[in-house]
C-alpha positions in Angstrom: 39.6 25.5 -35.1 36.7 27.3 -33.1 36.1 31.0 -32.6 35.2 32.8 -29.4 33.3 36.1 -29.5 33.1 38.1 -26.4 29.9 39.9 -26.3 29.2 40.7 -22.8 29.4 44.4 -22.1 26.9 47.1 -22.4 27.3 50.0 -24.7 26.6 53.4 -23.3 27.9 55.4 -26.1 25.0 53.7 -28.4 22.2 54.5 -26.0 19.2 54.7 -26.3 19.7 52.3 -29.3 21.3 49.6 -26.7 19.0 50.4 -23.8 17.1 47.2 -24.4 19.6 44.9 -26.6 23.5 44.5 -26.8 25.2 46.4 -29.4 26.2 43.2 -31.2 22.6 43.0 -32.2 22.2 46.3 -33.9 21.3 46.1 -37.6 23.8 46.9 -40.4 22.3 46.7 -43.8 19.7 43.8 -42.8 22.0 41.8 -40.7 23.1 42.4 -37.2 26.9 42.9 -36.2 27.1 39.5 -34.7 25.6 37.8 -37.8 27.9 39.5 -40.0 30.9 38.2 -37.9 29.2 34.5 -37.8 28.9 34.6 -41.4 32.5 35.7 -42.0 33.8 32.8 -39.5 31.6 30.0 -41.1 32.6 30.7 -44.6 36.1 30.0 -43.4 34.8 26.5 -42.4 34.8 27.4 -38.6 32.0 25.3 -37.5 32.2 25.6 -33.7 31.6 29.4 -32.7 31.2 30.2 -29.0 29.7 33.5 -27.7 30.1 34.8 -24.3 27.0 36.7 -23.2 26.3 39.2 -20.6 24.3 42.4 -21.0 20.7 41.6 -22.4 22.3 38.2 -23.1 19.0 36.2 -23.5 18.4 38.2 -26.8 21.6 36.7 -28.4 20.2 33.2 -29.4 21.6 32.0 -33.0 21.2 28.3 -33.7 24.4 26.2 -33.8 26.3 28.7 -31.3 27.6 27.5 -28.0 27.0 30.2 -25.1 28.7 31.1 -22.0 27.4 33.5 -19.5 29.3 36.4 -17.6 26.8 37.3 -14.9 29.4 40.1 -13.6 29.8 42.0 -16.8 29.2 45.3 -15.1 32.2 44.7 -12.8 34.7 43.2 -15.2 36.1 43.6 -18.6 36.9 41.8 -21.8 39.6 39.7 -20.7 37.6 38.1 -17.6 34.7 37.9 -20.0 36.9 35.4 -22.3 37.7 33.6 -19.3 34.3 32.4 -18.8 34.7 30.4 -22.0 38.1 29.0 -20.6 36.9 25.2 -21.2 36.9 26.2 -24.9 40.3 27.2 -25.0 41.7 23.7 -25.3 42.8 24.0 -28.9 43.6 26.5 -31.4 40.9 29.3 -31.6 40.0 32.7 -33.1 39.2 35.3 -30.6 36.9 38.1 -31.7 35.3 41.6 -30.3 31.6 41.5 -31.1 31.3 45.0 -32.2 33.6 44.8 -35.5 32.6 44.4 -38.9 35.2 42.2 -40.9 35.2 40.2 -44.2 35.6 36.7 -45.0 39.0 37.4 -46.5 40.3 39.0 -43.4 39.3 35.6 -41.4 41.2 33.6 -44.2 44.3 35.5 -43.9 44.3 35.1 -40.2 43.9 31.4 -40.3 46.8 31.1 -42.9 49.2 33.3 -40.7 52.1 31.8 -38.7 53.1 32.1 -35.3 51.4 30.9 -31.9 49.6 34.2 -31.6 48.5 36.3 -34.6 46.9 39.7 -34.3 45.0 41.4 -37.5 46.5 44.9 -37.6 45.2 47.8 -39.7 48.4 49.6 -41.0 46.1 52.2 -42.5 44.5 52.9 -39.2 44.8 56.7 -39.4 42.4 56.7 -42.2 40.0 54.7 -39.9 39.7 58.0 -37.6 39.3 60.5 -40.3 36.1 62.4 -39.4 35.6 60.0 -36.5 35.2 62.7 -34.0 33.3 60.8 -31.4 36.0 58.2 -31.0 39.5 59.9 -30.3 42.9 58.2 -31.6 43.7 58.0 -27.8 41.4 55.1 -27.7 42.9 53.2 -30.5 44.6 49.7 -29.6 47.8 50.4 -31.4 50.8 48.3 -31.8 54.5 48.9 -32.1 56.0 46.3 -34.3 59.7 45.2 -34.7 60.5 42.7 -37.5 56.9 41.6 -37.9 56.5 40.8 -34.1 54.4 42.9 -32.1 56.5 44.5 -29.2 53.9 46.8 -27.7 50.3 47.0 -27.6 47.3 48.9 -26.0 45.4 52.0 -25.6 47.6 55.1 -24.9 50.5 52.6 -24.5 52.1 53.1 -27.9 52.9 56.7 -29.2 51.0 57.8 -32.2 54.2 58.3 -34.3 55.8 54.8 -33.3 52.7 52.8 -34.3 52.6 50.4 -37.0 49.0 49.9 -36.9 45.8 49.3 -35.0 44.6 46.0 -33.7 41.1 45.6 -34.6 40.1 42.9 -32.2 40.7 39.7 -34.0 43.3 37.3 -33.1 44.4 33.5 -33.5 45.7 31.4 -30.8 47.5 28.0 -31.3 46.7 25.3 -28.6 50.1 26.1 -26.8 49.6 29.9 -26.9 46.2 29.1 -25.4 47.7 27.1 -22.6 50.1 29.8 -22.0 47.5 32.5 -21.7 45.7 30.3 -19.1 48.5 29.9 -17.0 49.4 33.3 -17.1 45.9 34.4 -16.1 45.6 32.0 -13.2 49.1 32.9 -12.0 48.1 36.6 -11.8 44.7 35.8 -10.4 46.2 33.9 -7.5 49.4 35.9 -6.7 48.2 39.5 -7.3 44.7 40.0 -8.5 44.1 43.4 -7.0 47.3 44.8 -8.3 47.6 47.1 -11.3 47.7 44.9 -14.6 49.6 46.7 -17.5 47.2 49.6 -18.3 44.4 48.2 -16.2 43.7 49.0 -12.5 43.4 45.2 -12.0 43.0 41.7 -13.5 39.2 42.1 -13.5 39.4 45.2 -15.4 41.8 44.3 -18.0 41.3 44.4 -21.7 42.6 41.7 -24.0 45.5 44.0 -25.0 46.7 43.8 -21.4 46.9 40.0 -21.4 48.8 40.1 -24.9 51.3 42.5 -23.4 51.8 40.1 -20.7 52.3 37.4 -22.8 54.7 39.4 -25.0 56.7 40.2 -21.8 56.9 36.5 -20.8 58.5 36.0 -24.2 55.6 35.0 -26.5 56.1 35.8 -30.2 53.0 37.6 -31.6 52.8 38.2 -35.0 51.4 41.2 -36.7 49.0 40.3 -39.7 48.8 43.6 -41.7 45.5 44.6 -43.6 44.6 47.9 -45.1 41.4 48.9 -44.1 38.2 46.5 -44.8 37.0 46.4 -41.3 34.8 48.8 -39.2 34.3 49.2 -35.4 31.0 50.2 -34.2 31.4 52.4 -30.9 29.4 55.5 -31.4 26.2 56.8 -33.5 28.6 58.3 -35.8 30.2 54.8 -36.4 26.8 52.9 -36.9 25.8 55.9 -39.4 28.9 55.3 -41.4 28.4 51.6 -41.5 24.8 51.7 -42.2 25.5 54.0 -45.3 28.1 51.6 -46.5 26.2 48.6 -46.5 23.0 50.2 -47.9 24.8 51.4 -51.0 
């Protein structure tokens, strides 16, 4: 199994800290956000790690990592960034956002999960937003689950009182699921690239959750792998401060 980390986008909310480097290179307790992700993955014997670079991408330069470039990161979004590394989606792989902190045990749980597509979902997600005034709940990628399977996912797609949890940005795809995702992407890109794509204005602007919903609608069985905290998203100065306090303790 390999891992693909999307680290292409700029981060306006963390300026001026991200004026000259990508968010994933911000320091948390002596290690960058990205280094902590690399550690959690390699500690689970994932030897091939792929990173999609964009904004200030030349600064992301860890040994032993395979890199792909998204030169149009200002015009597109996470899903399109992922597909710059499409050649790597030829077998089972883990997908990861680049601005999240997660432990070795969460990766281990994801690897052991069943199903063609598995998502790490924080069922204690409400606690994640306590005191987080700069990142409203409306931006949470919430999921609605029925009998362990994800039925709805996305920002402002699932009602708060219906949410089973929050997708943290860490997922696993089997080879067959990766093939299905590639086929869906290219079909939409060919037939209706400028049309709204789920919650996005078009395919180029789509989030990963938009594609996950597309796959669900096409009949894919998407498993929810529940966790209770033990992760963090770094999106605002408030998030960064909390993480630094946690890792300096």
